[in-house]
Structure formats: C-alpha cells, structure tokens
N, C-alpha and C positions, 0 to 999 in steps of 0.2 A: 589871389590863391587857396584852396581847400588844404585843410591841414588831414593827415593821414599818420598818424602814431603809432607804431605796435606798441604794447605796452610791456617792452625789453625788462622794467626794473620790476616791475609788479609780478610778471611770468617768471622770474625768476627768485623771487622771495616765493611765490607761491610752491615752487621746486624743493626748496625748503621744508615747507609744511608738508608735504606728500611724500606718499612711503615710495619714492622710486630713483634708485641709486645716483649721485648724482654727477657718479663717475659715464654716466650713459648721455648725459646731458653736455658732451665735451665738444662734438660737432657744432659748429655754428657755420649760415652761410650769412654773410652779410650782403640783403636783400636793401637795407637801407629804407625805403619809404615804400618800394615796387615789390608786387609778388606775382608768381606768374601761379595758376592752380589748374589741376584738370577735373572737372568733374564725372565722379564715378557712382556710375548705377549700383545701390546697395540690391536695389530686385534683381541684378542676374549675380548674384554672389550664393546664392541659397547653398550649393555646396563649399563654400569659403570654411576654410579653418584659418588659426592666428597665422600659419606660418605663411598662408597666401596672402593674404593683407601684409605679409612681413615683405614676402616677393617683389608684391607690388608698390609698396612706398619704398625699397632700394630701388627698384627699375627707376620710378619715375623722377626720386632725387638724383639721381646719376644722371639723368635726361633733362636736369635743370628746372625741375618743379622744384616750388616750395611747396606744394601741400595737395589737399583733397579738399573738393566739397562733397560734402555725402548725399546723394539724395537720395532722401526718406520717402518711402511710401505704407502701403494698408498692412502690408502682410505681417501677421506678426511675429513670423522669424527674426524681421528687421532690425528689431535693437539688438539682438546678439550677435548680428555679424557687426551691428556699428560698436559694439562692448567691443568686440578683437578688433578691430581696426584701430582704436585708441588704446588698446593693450601694444597692439605691435608699434604703434607710432612710438611709445615710451618706452618699449625695449630697443629701437633703431640706431639710436646712440647720434640722433639728429634731431635737430631744431623744427621738422617735417611738421606743418601746422594741417589741422581737421577742423573742417565746421560741417553743419549742417546744413541741408538746402531742402527745404521741405518740397516734396512734389504735392502740389496740391490741385493735381489732375486725377490723383491716387486717393490721396486722403479727404476724410471725411470734413467738412466744416461748417456746417447748419450750427452748431449746436454747442453752447459755453465747453460742456465735456469734451467736446473735437480739442478743443482748446489747449482743455488740461493737458490731453496728449502729446502735443508739441510742446508744451511747457515742459514735460518731464525729458527732453531729450536736451532743454539748454541745462538744467540742471544738475542732472545728472554729470555733465562734462566740463560746467564753466571753471570750477577750479583745476580741468587738466592741466598739464603743463605743454600738451601739443595741441591745446583748443588755443583757435585764433581769438587773438584779442585786438581790437580795436578801438580807439581812444577809453580805454580802459578798460569796454565794454566785453561780453561776448559777441562775438561775431555769426552771424545767423541770415542764411538769403531764400529765396523759394524759387519752384519753378511754377509761375502763374498764381493764384490768387487775389487778384484783385476783385474778387466776386464772394469772396468768403465775409460770413456775415456772424458766424462764433454766435446765432439766438441774437442776434441784436439789429437794430434798426438799418444799419449798412455798414458795407467792405470796412469803413475807415472808423466807425466807432467799435466794430467787430475785433480786430488787431490792438485798436489803443488802448481797449476796456480788458477784454479776454485774452492780450499775451502781451502786450509791452508794458503796461501800466503794471500788471502782478509779477514782472522779472525786477525786481529792486537789489542794491547791494551788490556782491560779485555775481548775482544772476541777470544784471541790467543786459541790455541786447542793445548791439547795435545792428540794426537790421537792413540788411540791402537787399530786396528781392527782387525778382521780376517778376513785373506784372505788365501785363501786356495791354496796356492802354497809352492813347497816346500822353507823348511827356510833358505837353504842355498843361497836362492836368496833373502832375505829380502833387502839386499845392495842394491838392483835394485830401491827399495822403501825409499834410505837413503832422506831425505829432508819430508819425508809424513810420516814414521811410527816413533812414539815413543815409539815402543814397538809393541805387538803382543799378542793375545790373540788364545790359542790353544783350540778350541771350539771342536774336534774330540777326545781329550786328555782323555777325561772322559769315553769311552767305547773302549775297547777291537777290533775296528773296523776290524783289517789284520785276525782276527779270521773270518775265515767261511768255508763251510762245504768242500773246496777244501784244503784250506790251512790243516785243522786238518785232511783231508784226507791223505795228503802226511806226516804227523804224525803219521798215524796209520798205512802207509805202511812203515815206518823206524822202528816201532816198533812189525812190525810184525801182527797188527791188521787188522781187515775189519770193524770192525766197530768204536764204540764208548768208549771200556770199563776202567776198573778202572786206567790202567797208563796211557792212553789217558786223562781220565778227570781229573787226577795230572797236567800234562802239562798245559792243560786248566786252571787249578786253576791259576798256575804259571804267566798265562797273567795277571790277575784279578789285575787293581790298579796299573798297573808298572807304571813308572817316564820314562819310554823311549822315547816316543816320545815329553814328556815335556824338554829333557836334547838336543834335536834336535833345538828345539824352542829358548833355554836361548841359544845356542851357535849363530843360527840365528839373535838374537835380539842385540847380544855381539857386533855385525859386523856394528850396527847404533851409527850414531855420531848428534852431535849436542845437547846434555843434557840430564838430566833425563832420563830414560827407565824405562817400566813397562811391566812386565811379568805376563800373566793374565792366569792359569790353571783352565780347566773345572773338575768340580765333577755331575754325573749323577747316579740316582739307577736304569735307568731302560730306555730301547727302543722299543718301538713295533709300526710299522702302516701297516695299512691295506688298503690301498686305489685302486680302479681298474684303469685298463688298462686307462677305459672309463671318470676316477675321474683326482685324482694326480698321479696316478700311483705310487704308494710305496709301496711296502710288502715285510718286510723283518724284521727281529730282528737283536740287537746286543746282545752278552750275556753279562746276567745279572746276573750268578750264583755266587756259592761263596759268598754272599754277598758285591757285587760291589760297594755299599753307604760306607758300613765301610772300607773295603779294599783303596777303591782310598783313605777317609780321611786321613786315617795311613798312605799313600804314602806321602801326600800332609803335613801333620806334618812333617814327618821326612826329609821332603828337604822343610822346610819354610825357611831356608835362601835363596833360590834360586826362591823364590816365593813372587809377592806381591800384588797379589789381587786373589781369588778364587771363582770364577762364576760357581754358583749353576745353572745346565741346568734342569728342567726350575723349573718355580712359577706356570706357566701353561699354556704347551705346550701338550695339551689334543690330539690333532694330533699324535702325537709320542711318548705317553705314561708316559713322563717320568717329569711329574708335581708333584709338593709339596705340593702346595697349596689347599686351598678348592675346589670345582668343582661348577662355577660360572662363569657371565658371558656368553660368546657363544662360543658353541665349536665349529668348523669347520666343514663347508658343507661334508655330508656322515660319519662323523665322530660317530660310535656305538658304539666303545668296553671301554671308560674312564666313561659312566653313570654306578651310581653305585661301580665304584673301587674307593673308597676314599683312598689318599696316604699319608694325613695326618702323618701317622706314624713315614714317613721317615720326613718330619718336626720336628717333636717332638723331635727326635733323633739328630737335628742337632746342638742343641745350644753347647754339648759335645765337639763335632769336633771343630767347631768354633772359642768356647775356648781356646782352644787347641791351633788352629792355629795363632791365635793371638798373645796369650801371650807365646808358649814355652812349655808348662805344661798340661797335662790334668785334669781336675777341679777335685774334690772330687764329688763323685757320693753318692746324699744325699736320693735320692728317687730308692726304687726300681722299675724296668720298664722291660716289657715284649713285645717284638714289632717281629711277625710272617708276613710272605706274603708266597704267592704262584700264581700259575695261575689256570686257571679256568677248565680245560681237560687238556688229557694227548696231550703229544707232538705228540704222533703219530696217536693221533683220526680223524677219517673223517669226516669233518661238513657236515650236509645234504641238507642244503639249501644254500653254499657260491659259488658263480660262481666265486671270486677272487683267489681262491686257498690260500692252506698254504704258510706262509711267508717263502723266502728263508732263509737259514740259521736255518731254527726250531728243525731240528736234533743236534745242537750245546748243546741246554739246557737240565737240566733232570728234571722227575715229583716229585722234591722236595720240600717240605716246608723250607721256611728259617728262622729261629728266632733269633735271640740276646737276651742279656739277661745284663741290667743292675743291679748288687746284691750291695747291700751296707754291705753285709755280707755271709759268705755263706751259701748257701740254695740248697734246692730240684726244680726242674724243671720239669714238667709234660706237654710232647707234647700228644695231642689227636688227631689224626685223622685215623677213624676207629679202632684204638686201642691205648691204648698208653703205651709212655717210658719216661720212670725216668731218669734224670739226677744229678748228685752232681756237683755243680756249685761253685767258690772261689766266696769271692767277688773280684768284676771290671766286665768288659764285658765278656762275654763269644757269643759265636760264634756255635748254634747248625742246623744240618738239622735232616728230619725224609721223609721218602717216603710216596709219597701221595699214598693215599686208595680211588679209584675210589668210587662216592656213598658217601661219605663221608665230614665232615666240616672239620671246624682246631679250637682247643681250646688249653690255655694251663693256666696252675699256677706256680707262686711261693711262696714256703710252705718255713717256717723255725721255729725252734721249736715246731712244730704240731702245728700251725697256717698259713692259707691262707694270702700272704701280696698282692699276684697280684692273679686275673683272669681273662683272655681275652676269648671273644666269639664273635668269626669271625662271625657275626648274617647276612644270607643272601648268605653266602658262603656254596658251593656244591662243589667239584671236579667231574665235569659230563663225564662219560665216552663216553656221545652220546651228542656232540654239534652241535646245527645247522648253526652256524655260527665258523670262528676260532677266539679266542682271544684268544693272548699271553701276553693280559696286567697283571699287581698284582693285587689281593685283599691283602690290608695291614689291619691288625687291633693291638690296641697295647692299653694296658693299665699302668698305675702309680699306685703306692702307695700314 
C-alpha cells in the first residue's frame, strides 16, 4: 500500500519560524491521510481581493474541503492573486491547504526560462504554513504538460532537469501532474512523477452518441429507450479509469506516491469555432455527483486525494462556488445558474471519504437540478449549434433528499409527484414539463420541514440560445 504522509510535524516547525501568529493556526481538521480539495481557476479571479479569497476559503472549509489547487496560467497578474490566496489562507485561522496546479495548456514550456517561472511559484511558497506538503516535500500538480520539453530532448528530460532536479532541500517537490497520456506509460516519467491526477475520471467521457449508438444497435434499438438508459446509468461514477491510473502509479519508484481522483457534478461548454471552439457535453445525468462520490468512498483505500472539478470554471459549467470574479470571454450560460447546492451536499461525502463512515444526517435537505430547455429544442438565435452528445441526456429533474427520518417528498414541475422516502439519502427523478418551473417539499407528521422553490427557473420549450447548464436549487431545515 502506498504511503501518503502529510508533513504535520514539519509544518508545525515551519509555523514557528515564520511571521504568522500561532493563534491563527488553532483550528485543525483531522483529515488523517485523506484530503478533499477543489480546483480553483486563478485565471477567473482578476478582480479578486484578499477578502474574496478569504470568503472562498471559509466557504470551502465549512463545506468540507481541505484546500484549493490553484490553477495558474500565463497572465502577468496571476502571481498577485496567488499571493493574495496564500495570505488569506494564513489569516483564516484554519489549516486550509493550497498548492499550485500549473496550467500547461496556458503556460509556455519550450525553453528553460519557462521552467524558471514554474520554479518561482514553488520557492515562493515552499515554507508557507498553508502550503500542502507530502512526504516532506512541496506538493504541486498540473493540468496537461506531458509534451513540455523546456528546451530539452523530450518531456521527461525537460521536467527532470529543469524542474525536479533544480528544486532541492525545502523546495523539493512532490509532483503529481495530470498528464494526458496512457497510464501504462507512466513509467516513462519515472523520476518526474510522484503520482498522477486522473482529471477526466470525473465524467464518463467515453460515452458519445457513437458509442451509445453501438450499444443501441446491439440491443436492437435505434434511439435511447429505457434499456439503453440503464446501460448509461451503469457508466455513471464508475472506478474503471481510476483502476488504470492506480496501476500506472504503481510502476513509479523513488518514494511515496499519490493518486488523485476527480469528482465533478456537470460538464457543458458552448464556444463557437470563432472563439474557443468547444461545444459539447459529458453525460451528467443519474445524479453523477452523488454516484461518483459513492464510488470514491467505497474505494477510498486506493485514493489519497479527491479533487473537485471545479470551484469556479464557469466556461465548462462544473463550478460549485459562487459566481464571482470574472467569467471567460464569450461565456453566457453560467450567469443566473447557481451551483452552490452541489457544494452544500459536499461535506457529507467529503467526511465519508476522509473517515470511512458516512456522518449522521442531522438536517433535512432537498436538492434539485435541471437543464433550462428540452434536449431536442431548436434555439432560434444560436449560430454555434447544439452541443455534441446532447442526445445522451434526459429531460428530467434530478433530486436528492437527505432525510433525518422517514418523510414524504413532493416534487412539482407542471404537476406534483409524491414519494415516500426513508431516513438517509434518496435519489429521485421527475420528467420535466415545458413551460413549468420546479419546486419541492419534505413533509413529516403533517408539517413541512423543507421547502424549495427555484425562483427564476422555467423549462423553456423555445430557447433563443442553447444552454445545457444546470439550475440548482436547494434548502435545508
């Protein structure tokens, strides 16, 4: 079994040596050897101040997260936002952890000078009290980067000679990148990688209209009827790619290794060919967020860190934090579509992942989410066109109930449907009605204990633009 040690004693020693008040380090969460972090896009934080970071850190910590992976790109102002994040963490009164995740789809990596930029992030925060350390080393990650040579003959030599070997002593790095390569080839990066982050494990990315069409053909169906839907449901939240990554990580030598698994509630992006040229969905039906968490909890012995994708990537619709900061240019589908309901249910699963036991449900909670128009609707003023793989999704309202005792749940979208649910977590689905909104209640002993009304939401049969983002509504007793 892999070792994964948070350098608690070393971190405590560092705190004594730095000008951070000891009183601020008093609030500790017993995470053991498991962590849950969220991927935070620094590129969307241009207008942030330190107070914005302080608010994000408090909300994240209160929601069960242990830290942020700070996705940094090429913008000249991003180092200042990173500095604000570390300063806010130091003032938070918690042990909230931060680490750099280099966005190698943005940062250049063809020369040795490019590597110096990366190293400066490491050396700037190596001894910061909120920097995540693993195996006594500075934890760092990436998005992409498997083709980065930094002026060397190949990527392995580039990362080895220009990054890893030049960071020694207190700056030594525990490097767990998200390299988009076949996991069976991880050994080619031995000496560079100390583990791997399975970024795409959060969604069933292999599901496409073509792959599902093949299943339909085998079943004798030409569309996506109930039996094909059952096949789709079985692919949601599985551990298949995780197992491949874990096997690949096992080939790495040279000390402790770390496996990071991804969890994500949604994916929709809609940029035209004239902009970022990204227009597709990944299937997120069948309560993807809950199903994936359940899988990760069940397989927690094989996972060191769960990384939530994302806190604030509005352009791909998988954000769980508040809609603030700056949305990417040409992004129109996130405004008005709050996702904090998914964040509100995170503590339950994060606690189960860290401890191995699901916590007691002490408050009744009702969560609902749905898309804003039918999947086959034709948008009247959208030249980009409908997103690839939109046929896979269903026109349903997805709901999750957290009940402290047996209850009656009523979900309304056009008409009301009533369900009897036991204590615990129950997943429900209701067909959406064009022209209707969505609302719900939890009642017990003749009294309403939770009421949810999705103000501002209508399932619109005639949209002007395609939007396969989710509207999330929730309430707690």
